[in-house]
C-alpha positions in Angstrom: 153.7 66.0 29.5 155.8 65.7 32.7 159.0 67.4 33.8 162.0 65.7 35.4 164.4 67.6 37.6 167.7 65.8 38.0 171.2 66.7 39.2 174.2 66.0 37.0 177.8 66.9 37.4 178.7 70.3 35.8 181.0 68.6 33.3 178.3 66.2 32.2 175.9 69.1 31.7 178.5 70.9 29.6 179.2 67.9 27.4 175.5 67.1 27.0 174.7 70.7 26.0 177.6 70.7 23.5 176.6 67.4 22.1 173.0 68.6 21.7 174.2 71.7 19.9 176.5 69.7 17.6 173.4 67.6 16.7 171.3 70.6 16.2 168.7 69.7 18.8 167.7 71.2 22.2 169.2 69.8 25.4 165.7 68.6 26.3 165.4 66.7 23.0 168.8 65.2 23.4 168.1 64.0 27.0 164.6 62.7 25.9 166.2 60.7 23.1 168.8 59.3 25.5 166.1 58.1 27.9 164.1 56.6 25.1 167.1 54.8 23.8 168.0 53.4 27.2 164.5 52.1 27.7 164.1 50.7 24.2 167.5 48.9 24.2 168.0 48.1 27.9 171.4 49.9 27.6 172.2 53.5 28.4 174.9 53.8 25.7 177.0 55.9 28.1 180.3 54.0 27.7 181.5 56.0 24.7 180.2 59.2 26.2 182.1 58.5 29.5 185.2 57.6 27.6 185.2 61.0 25.8 184.6 62.8 29.0 187.4 60.9 30.7 189.7 61.7 27.7 189.0 65.4 28.3 189.4 65.2 32.1 185.8 65.9 32.6 184.5 62.6 34.1 183.2 62.9 37.6 182.4 59.9 39.6 179.0 59.5 41.1 177.6 57.0 43.6 175.9 54.0 42.0 172.2 54.1 41.6 170.1 51.4 43.3 168.1 49.5 40.8 164.4 48.9 41.2 163.5 45.8 43.2 162.1 43.2 40.9 163.5 44.8 37.7 161.9 46.8 34.9 158.7 44.8 34.8 158.1 45.2 38.5 158.9 48.9 38.4 156.5 49.4 35.5 153.8 47.5 37.4 154.3 49.8 40.4 154.3 52.9 38.2 151.2 51.8 36.3 149.3 51.2 39.6 149.9 54.8 40.6 148.8 56.4 37.2 145.3 57.4 36.1 143.9 55.1 33.5 145.7 55.4 30.2 148.5 57.6 31.5 151.2 56.7 28.9 150.7 52.9 29.2 150.7 52.4 25.5 154.1 54.0 25.1 155.7 52.1 28.0 154.2 48.9 26.8 155.5 49.3 23.3 159.0 50.2 24.6 159.0 47.2 27.0 157.7 44.9 24.2 160.5 46.1 21.9 163.0 45.6 24.6 161.9 42.0 25.3 161.7 41.2 21.6 165.3 42.4 21.1 166.5 40.3 24.0 165.4 37.0 22.6 
């Protein structure tokens, strides 16, 4: 199990915490589910969330994030090369396969 430290606007944190509570899950579980969804579908699903934040005056603009050179497959190959044998490859491979199957 690994930890991710990320910075998010205060308003986004507030909304995410409230959404997690409304769903009856921890903030950690809510964020993990969001990441899994984004990987599995190739979409982050943030548009409705951003619309709700904007409607409440809580949307903060952030600079765009540079995408990985070569796309998801190249990023996965680079990540895999840095990992010890078997370090989550099965999960990543399954998510990528599901993503590719859904795109056809």
